Short mmCIF file of the C-alpha atoms (twelve columns), coordinates in Angstrom:
data_MODEL
# 
_entry.id   MODEL 
# 
loop_
_atom_site.group_PDB 
_atom_site.id 
_atom_site.type_symbol 
_atom_site.label_atom_id 
_atom_site.label_alt_id 
_atom_site.label_comp_id 
_atom_site.label_asym_id 
_atom_site.label_seq_id 
_atom_site.Cartn_x 
_atom_site.Cartn_y 
_atom_site.Cartn_z 
_atom_site.pdbx_PDB_model_num 
ATOM 1   C CA . UNK A 1   0.965  12.506 32.088 1 
ATOM 2   C CA . UNK A 2   4.556  12.641 33.443 1 
ATOM 3   C CA . UNK A 3   5.538  9.816  30.952 1 
ATOM 4   C CA . UNK A 4   3.683  11.341 28.127 1 
ATOM 5   C CA . UNK A 5   6.015  14.240 28.146 1 
ATOM 6   C CA . UNK A 6   9.190  11.676 28.300 1 
ATOM 7   C CA . UNK A 7   10.323 12.327 24.862 1 
ATOM 8   C CA . UNK A 8   9.433  15.723 24.384 1 
ATOM 9   C CA . UNK A 9   11.905 16.711 22.195 1 
ATOM 10  C CA . UNK A 10  13.920 19.801 22.716 1 
ATOM 11  C CA . UNK A 11  16.508 22.542 23.216 1 
ATOM 12  C CA . UNK A 12  18.476 25.943 22.853 1 
ATOM 13  C CA . UNK A 13  21.953 27.059 21.714 1 
ATOM 14  C CA . UNK A 14  25.104 28.916 22.394 1 
ATOM 15  C CA . UNK A 15  28.595 28.032 21.221 1 
ATOM 16  C CA . UNK A 16  31.480 29.845 19.616 1 
ATOM 17  C CA . UNK A 17  30.920 31.976 16.551 1 
ATOM 18  C CA . UNK A 18  33.277 29.903 14.363 1 
ATOM 19  C CA . UNK A 19  31.437 26.692 15.263 1 
ATOM 20  C CA . UNK A 20  28.080 28.217 14.309 1 
ATOM 21  C CA . UNK A 21  29.324 29.395 11.031 1 
ATOM 22  C CA . UNK A 22  30.838 25.946 10.232 1 
ATOM 23  C CA . UNK A 23  27.478 24.076 11.223 1 
ATOM 24  C CA . UNK A 24  25.178 26.372 9.082  1 
ATOM 25  C CA . UNK A 25  22.336 28.821 9.513  1 
ATOM 26  C CA . UNK A 26  19.443 26.276 9.861  1 
ATOM 27  C CA . UNK A 27  20.730 24.754 13.065 1 
ATOM 28  C CA . UNK A 28  21.525 28.194 14.464 1 
ATOM 29  C CA . UNK A 29  17.873 29.259 13.589 1 
ATOM 30  C CA . UNK A 30  16.410 26.161 15.131 1 
ATOM 31  C CA . UNK A 31  18.192 26.252 18.271 1 
ATOM 32  C CA . UNK A 32  17.562 30.025 18.717 1 
ATOM 33  C CA . UNK A 33  13.780 29.668 18.557 1 
ATOM 34  C CA . UNK A 34  13.838 26.645 20.827 1 
ATOM 35  C CA . UNK A 35  15.658 28.555 23.574 1 
ATOM 36  C CA . UNK A 36  13.688 29.784 26.604 1 
ATOM 37  C CA . UNK A 37  10.688 29.007 28.733 1 
ATOM 38  C CA . UNK A 38  7.413  27.613 27.458 1 
ATOM 39  C CA . UNK A 39  4.246  26.728 29.218 1 
ATOM 40  C CA . UNK A 40  1.078  24.429 28.404 1 
ATOM 41  C CA . UNK A 41  -1.065 26.581 30.829 1 
ATOM 42  C CA . UNK A 42  -3.339 27.940 28.113 1 
ATOM 43  C CA . UNK A 43  -4.023 24.464 26.706 1 
ATOM 44  C CA . UNK A 44  -4.742 23.243 30.275 1 
ATOM 45  C CA . UNK A 45  -7.381 25.796 30.696 1 
ATOM 46  C CA . UNK A 46  -9.090 25.122 27.295 1 
ATOM 47  C CA . UNK A 47  -8.669 21.259 26.820 1 
ATOM 48  C CA . UNK A 48  -9.470 18.569 29.262 1 
ATOM 49  C CA . UNK A 49  -6.753 15.911 30.049 1 
ATOM 50  C CA . UNK A 50  -3.831 18.319 29.862 1 
ATOM 51  C CA . UNK A 51  -1.810 19.752 32.738 1 
ATOM 52  C CA . UNK A 52  -0.130 23.045 33.206 1 
ATOM 53  C CA . UNK A 53  3.511  22.149 32.555 1 
ATOM 54  C CA . UNK A 54  6.551  24.355 32.090 1 
ATOM 55  C CA . UNK A 55  9.284  23.480 29.548 1 
ATOM 56  C CA . UNK A 56  12.572 25.179 30.000 1 
ATOM 57  C CA . UNK A 57  15.499 24.844 27.548 1 
ATOM 58  C CA . UNK A 58  18.835 26.162 28.538 1 
ATOM 59  C CA . UNK A 59  22.153 26.187 26.645 1 
ATOM 60  C CA . UNK A 60  25.135 24.599 28.565 1 
ATOM 61  C CA . UNK A 61  28.767 23.857 27.785 1 
ATOM 62  C CA . UNK A 62  29.525 26.887 25.544 1 
ATOM 63  C CA . UNK A 63  33.141 26.210 26.006 1 
ATOM 64  C CA . UNK A 64  32.842 22.542 24.483 1 
ATOM 65  C CA . UNK A 65  32.374 21.567 20.817 1 
ATOM 66  C CA . UNK A 66  28.758 21.202 19.578 1 
ATOM 67  C CA . UNK A 67  25.180 22.314 20.686 1 
ATOM 68  C CA . UNK A 68  24.412 21.060 24.115 1 
ATOM 69  C CA . UNK A 69  21.364 21.915 26.161 1 
ATOM 70  C CA . UNK A 70  19.546 21.107 29.462 1 
ATOM 71  C CA . UNK A 71  15.972 20.517 29.218 1 
ATOM 72  C CA . UNK A 72  13.438 20.243 32.158 1 
ATOM 73  C CA . UNK A 73  9.784  19.779 32.437 1 
ATOM 74  C CA . UNK A 74  8.049  20.403 35.717 1 
ATOM 75  C CA . UNK A 75  4.620  21.417 37.372 1 
ATOM 76  C CA . UNK A 76  3.893  25.099 36.749 1 
ATOM 77  C CA . UNK A 77  2.494  25.354 40.296 1 
ATOM 78  C CA . UNK A 78  5.594  23.802 41.890 1 
ATOM 79  C CA . UNK A 79  8.969  23.837 40.158 1 
ATOM 80  C CA . UNK A 80  10.307 21.096 42.550 1 
ATOM 81  C CA . UNK A 81  7.783  18.630 40.984 1 
ATOM 82  C CA . UNK A 82  9.758  17.555 38.022 1 
ATOM 83  C CA . UNK A 83  8.431  15.377 35.369 1 
ATOM 84  C CA . UNK A 84  11.621 14.914 33.069 1 
ATOM 85  C CA . UNK A 85  15.272 16.047 32.829 1 
ATOM 86  C CA . UNK A 86  17.725 15.445 30.104 1 
ATOM 87  C CA . UNK A 87  20.784 16.667 28.139 1 
ATOM 88  C CA . UNK A 88  20.178 17.190 24.444 1 
ATOM 89  C CA . UNK A 89  22.737 17.421 21.613 1 
ATOM 90  C CA . UNK A 90  21.850 18.852 18.269 1 
ATOM 91  C CA . UNK A 91  23.751 17.887 15.070 1 
ATOM 92  C CA . UNK A 92  23.659 18.904 11.389 1 
ATOM 93  C CA . UNK A 93  23.448 15.649 9.473  1 
ATOM 94  C CA . UNK A 94  23.171 17.020 6.001  1 
ATOM 95  C CA . UNK A 95  21.912 20.319 4.178  1 
ATOM 96  C CA . UNK A 96  18.270 19.376 5.055  1 
ATOM 97  C CA . UNK A 97  18.335 17.442 8.319  1 
ATOM 98  C CA . UNK A 98  19.337 18.303 11.864 1 
ATOM 99  C CA . UNK A 99  19.217 15.572 14.702 1 
ATOM 100 C CA . UNK A 100 18.704 15.954 18.404 1 
ATOM 101 C CA . UNK A 101 20.238 13.171 20.463 1 
ATOM 102 C CA . UNK A 102 18.867 12.660 24.023 1 
ATOM 103 C CA . UNK A 103 21.065 11.586 27.009 1 
ATOM 104 C CA . UNK A 104 20.109 10.288 30.418 1 
ATOM 105 C CA . UNK A 105 21.634 12.402 33.349 1 
ATOM 106 C CA . UNK A 106 23.260 10.297 36.218 1 
ATOM 107 C CA . UNK A 107 22.011 11.493 39.750 1 
ATOM 108 C CA . UNK A 108 19.282 13.654 38.081 1 
ATOM 109 C CA . UNK A 109 18.161 15.038 41.409 1 
ATOM 110 C CA . UNK A 110 21.420 16.767 41.757 1 
ATOM 111 C CA . UNK A 111 20.698 18.899 38.751 1 
ATOM 112 C CA . UNK A 112 16.914 19.594 39.540 1 
ATOM 113 C CA . UNK A 113 16.116 23.318 38.483 1 
ATOM 114 C CA . UNK A 114 19.589 23.525 36.942 1 
ATOM 115 C CA . UNK A 115 18.345 26.259 34.615 1 
ATOM 116 C CA . UNK A 116 18.433 28.579 37.583 1 
ATOM 117 C CA . UNK A 117 22.280 28.323 37.678 1 
ATOM 118 C CA . UNK A 118 23.855 26.477 34.788 1 
ATOM 119 C CA . UNK A 119 27.264 26.491 36.318 1 
ATOM 120 C CA . UNK A 120 26.135 23.173 38.062 1 
ATOM 121 C CA . UNK A 121 26.660 21.460 34.673 1 
ATOM 122 C CA . UNK A 122 30.351 22.333 34.640 1 
ATOM 123 C CA . UNK A 123 30.789 19.314 36.946 1 
ATOM 124 C CA . UNK A 124 29.051 16.945 34.583 1 
ATOM 125 C CA . UNK A 125 31.037 15.193 31.903 1 
ATOM 126 C CA . UNK A 126 29.873 13.996 28.456 1 
ATOM 127 C CA . UNK A 127 31.301 10.584 29.192 1 
ATOM 128 C CA . UNK A 128 29.002 10.203 32.259 1 
ATOM 129 C CA . UNK A 129 25.948 10.574 30.074 1 
ATOM 130 C CA . UNK A 130 24.009 7.624  28.683 1 
ATOM 131 C CA . UNK A 131 22.597 7.971  25.121 1 
ATOM 132 C CA . UNK A 132 19.048 6.766  24.378 1 
ATOM 133 C CA . UNK A 133 19.798 4.766  21.256 1 
ATOM 134 C CA . UNK A 134 17.181 4.881  18.646 1 
ATOM 135 C CA . UNK A 135 15.328 7.794  20.186 1 
ATOM 136 C CA . UNK A 136 16.900 10.552 17.916 1 
ATOM 137 C CA . UNK A 137 14.540 13.230 16.573 1 
ATOM 138 C CA . UNK A 138 15.195 14.238 13.012 1 
ATOM 139 C CA . UNK A 139 14.202 17.799 12.127 1 
ATOM 140 C CA . UNK A 140 13.539 19.389 8.755  1 
ATOM 141 C CA . UNK A 141 12.769 22.994 7.961  1 
ATOM 142 C CA . UNK A 142 9.137  23.467 6.650  1 
ATOM 143 C CA . UNK A 143 8.997  27.251 6.430  1 
ATOM 144 C CA . UNK A 144 11.261 30.045 7.349  1 
ATOM 145 C CA . UNK A 145 10.276 29.796 11.040 1 
ATOM 146 C CA . UNK A 146 8.766  26.282 11.320 1 
ATOM 147 C CA . UNK A 147 10.754 22.932 11.877 1 
ATOM 148 C CA . UNK A 148 9.166  19.469 12.104 1 
ATOM 149 C CA . UNK A 149 10.820 16.627 13.758 1 
ATOM 150 C CA . UNK A 150 10.170 13.069 14.526 1 
ATOM 151 C CA . UNK A 151 11.638 9.742  15.527 1 
ATOM 152 C CA . UNK A 152 12.009 6.795  13.305 1 
ATOM 153 C CA . UNK A 153 9.339  4.185  13.606 1 
ATOM 154 C CA . UNK A 154 10.080 1.276  15.853 1 
ATOM 155 C CA . UNK A 155 13.553 2.252  16.950 1 
ATOM 156 C CA . UNK A 156 12.988 3.964  20.322 1 
ATOM 157 C CA . UNK A 157 12.344 1.241  22.933 1 
ATOM 158 C CA . UNK A 158 10.285 2.024  25.990 1 
ATOM 159 C CA . UNK A 159 12.248 2.719  29.149 1 
ATOM 160 C CA . UNK A 160 9.214  2.443  31.622 1 
ATOM 161 C CA . UNK A 161 7.018  -0.384 30.512 1 
ATOM 162 C CA . UNK A 162 7.625  -3.853 28.990 1 
ATOM 163 C CA . UNK A 163 4.187  -3.747 27.522 1 
ATOM 164 C CA . UNK A 164 5.289  -0.969 25.134 1 
ATOM 165 C CA . UNK A 165 7.308  -2.275 22.114 1 
ATOM 166 C CA . UNK A 166 8.360  1.235  21.017 1 
ATOM 167 C CA . UNK A 167 7.585  4.889  21.248 1 
ATOM 168 C CA . UNK A 168 7.375  7.759  18.836 1 
ATOM 169 C CA . UNK A 169 7.742  11.563 19.078 1 
ATOM 170 C CA . UNK A 170 6.354  14.002 16.768 1 
ATOM 171 C CA . UNK A 171 7.461  17.709 17.331 1 
ATOM 172 C CA . UNK A 172 6.653  21.057 15.761 1 
ATOM 173 C CA . UNK A 173 8.855  24.022 16.553 1 
ATOM 174 C CA . UNK A 174 7.926  27.595 15.601 1 
ATOM 175 C CA . UNK A 175 9.094  31.019 16.892 1 
ATOM 176 C CA . UNK A 176 6.835  31.025 19.983 1 
ATOM 177 C CA . UNK A 177 5.388  27.671 20.153 1 
ATOM 178 C CA . UNK A 178 6.453  23.976 20.625 1 
ATOM 179 C CA . UNK A 179 4.020  21.050 20.290 1 
ATOM 180 C CA . UNK A 180 5.065  17.521 21.079 1 
ATOM 181 C CA . UNK A 181 3.090  14.429 20.672 1 
ATOM 182 C CA . UNK A 182 4.532  11.221 22.204 1 
ATOM 183 C CA . UNK A 183 2.907  7.873  21.829 1 
ATOM 184 C CA . UNK A 184 3.613  4.317  22.651 1 
ATOM 185 C CA . UNK A 185 2.785  1.085  20.710 1 
ATOM 186 C CA . UNK A 186 2.669  -2.673 21.309 1 
ATOM 187 C CA . UNK A 187 4.193  -5.293 19.160 1 
ATOM 188 C CA . UNK A 188 1.029  -5.231 16.886 1 
ATOM 189 C CA . UNK A 189 1.423  -1.512 16.221 1 
ATOM 190 C CA . UNK A 190 -1.511 -0.406 18.404 1 
ATOM 191 C CA . UNK A 191 -1.214 2.587  20.367 1 
ATOM 192 C CA . UNK A 192 -1.431 1.806  24.026 1 
ATOM 193 C CA . UNK A 193 0.046  4.894  25.718 1 
ATOM 194 C CA . UNK A 194 0.123  8.667  25.237 1 
ATOM 195 C CA . UNK A 195 -2.583 11.243 24.202 1 
ATOM 196 C CA . UNK A 196 -5.177 10.154 21.635 1 
ATOM 197 C CA . UNK A 197 -6.589 13.534 20.959 1 
ATOM 198 C CA . UNK A 198 -3.417 15.493 20.013 1 
ATOM 199 C CA . UNK A 199 -0.041 16.845 21.144 1 
ATOM 200 C CA . UNK A 200 0.883  19.037 24.157 1 
ATOM 201 C CA . UNK A 201 1.160  22.711 23.205 1 
ATOM 202 C CA . UNK A 202 3.766  24.821 24.840 1 
ATOM 203 C CA . UNK A 203 3.573  28.645 24.468 1 
ATOM 204 C CA . UNK A 204 6.591  30.747 24.944 1 
ATOM 205 C CA . UNK A 205 6.608  32.717 28.302 1 
ATOM 206 C CA . UNK A 206 7.700  36.329 28.053 1 
ATOM 207 C CA . UNK A 207 9.783  37.046 31.191 1 
ATOM 208 C CA . UNK A 208 10.889 40.417 32.437 1 
# 
């Protein structure tokens, strides 16, 4: 389950007003609806095989160019039980496409629960991050409040099993919900990892 959430794709925003205007409204809209805390608790209660997981997306580095975010997934019952951490950068590629680039964080334990105090990321440099080549997620707007993103087929190599030739991510973002379906395939194109029945469904948590 931990690995099935590996590529979950996503994300929040905050940068200077001038940069936002230059980038365009779609990337601003996308990053705004992605920001916050989400939970798969409802799905875990209603569907077998899914766990209650929290997804938190926090904007960082508002004094640096671009849209940078810290993303963390952890056990809803225990925030110290972390499934995945990453830094994500959003970029506008053209008038229709926005990409999210995933970065591996060095010494990840140091930044555990970093969403509680994002000043910890002030000590982390962009140069120290390792990009996951080929694992970019490409988003396109489907309606006024829905974005669909996916990786390119065959480009994102597995980082945890040599039996998996490549992995794919399929993500749908709406105002109060994020769904992510991550799957792994062998050299013959047969799915050998990830959920068969469908994606994880994260519902926005309304916090006081």
